[in-house]
Phi, psi and omega in degrees: 000137172251146177229146174234140179233126179226152177296136183297333183270356185268086188295329178290322179290328178292339180290330190293301181300327177292321179294329183262014178060033171292153175264129176292125185259330181155184179238124172269117184279137182046046183269345182236131180259121176245170181302333182270357183126193183277154187222140172287144172233152178254139183242134180232152177220160177214119179281157178300321177297325176289326177297320182286340176286330187279000000 
């Protein structure tokens, strides 16, 4: 299984998993600590069987 994690506000990064047919798994709230405070992240995954389909 492959996983991608991107910041919810980063529109350019969010295009990558969508373009590669990753499945959206959910949002982890306040999961990443940055200098400006906590940030939400979006999680995506792709199973090996899904990779072979694409």
